[in-house]
N, C-alpha and C positions, 0 to 999 in steps of 0.2 A: 802343719799348714802347707809346708812344701810338698809333702806327699800327696795331699789332696789336690794341689794345683798342677801336678805333673801331667794328668790326662788332658789338661787344657793347653799344653804346649809351653813355650818359653814366655814367661811374663816379665822378664828382666829387661826388655828393650823399652826405652823411653818412647812416649808418644811424640809425634812430630812437633806439636806446639807446646810451649811452656804454659803452666797454669791450667792444664787440662786435667779434669778429674780422672781417676783410674777407670779403665774400660771395664774391668771386672773387679768386683769386691767379693772376696771370699770370707765368709763368716762361719765360724764353727761353734756358734752359741747353742745353748740348750733350748728345747722347745718352749719352755716357760719364758725365755727372754723375748719371745716374739708375741706375747699375749697383748701387750699394750703397744700399739704402733699407729702411725698416721697414714701408712699406705701398705699395700701388700707387696712383699718382695717377689722377685722372680726366683723360683727354686730350680737350681740346676741339677742337684743330686740329692735325693732323699730315699735312701735304700729301703727303709722300713715304713715310710709313709707317716711317721709320727709328726713331722713338722707340718705337712699338709693338713693333717687332721686337727692339729693345734690351731692353725690359722683359720680353719673353717669354723671352729667353735666360737671365736670372738672376732667380729668384723673390725676393720680399722676405723678409728675415730679421730677427727680433727681436734686439736686442743681448743678448749674454750677460754674466752677472755673473762677474767674476774673483774668486772667493772668496779666493784666496791674496793678491791685491792688497789686498783689504780687510783681511785678517788681518795682513799686514805693516805696515799703517799705523794700525790701529784704536787701539792703546794709546798711540801717539804723539799721535794726535788727542785722545784723552781727557785725556792729561797737559796738552796745550796748552789745552784748555777749562778744566781745573781750575786752571791757573795764572792764566788770565784771571779766573775767578771769585774766586780767592784774593786777587787784587789789587783786587777791587771793580770791575772793568771789566764792568759788567752788560750793556751794549749789545753789546760784543764777544762776550760769552758767548752772548747770544741769537743773534747772527749765526753763531757756531760751531755752536750746536744746530741751526739751520736748515740749515747745510751738512751736518752729520751726518745729518739727516733726508733730505736730497736725495740724498746720495751713498751712504749705507749702509742706513739703516733702511727707507726707502721701497722701494728695489729688493729688499731681502731679504723684506719683507712681501709684495710682489707675487709674488715667486718662490714663497713659501710656499703661496699659494693657486692657483698655476698661471697667473697673469696675466703680461702683458708687463712686464718691469721697467723701464719708462720713465716718467718723470714721477711726480709725487705727487698730482696733482689728484684722482684717484679712490681715494686711499688710504683714505678713510673708508668708501667702499663695499666695498673689499676687506676691511676689518675686519669688516663685517657678514657677508660671505661666509665668512670664516674662523671667526667665532663659530657660524654655522649648521653648518659642517662639524664643529667641535669639539663642539657640543651632541649631534650624532649619534654621536660616538665614545665609546668606553668611557673612564671616568676612569682616570688613571694609577694604578698600584698602588704 
């Protein structure tokens, strides 16, 4: 990996701000490792063109939400969280709510506004999008 990064210059200096993701990610995976992906990577070096041809064969696809999988487990999860709360295990309850947000509520909210259901970092922005759409819609009767 170090030999592959030498043409890029020194990558050992820290970025000026803490918690900033790395500016360059070097990946030396096989072409088959890129078959299933959610977005196309930027290819910096592909000497024989195998990676580019592998990426062209299968387009990226967003992960789908299995609604039945969520339905089968949702009330079990809620019961689990309620028992934690009933026993006074507040930090366990907070952890459970974070899991529920990551696994169910975030992806469902993203699906509702037509966004990719991956991650919850942009959930607040999705809420604004949903409110704008709902404001233009007629109120329920």
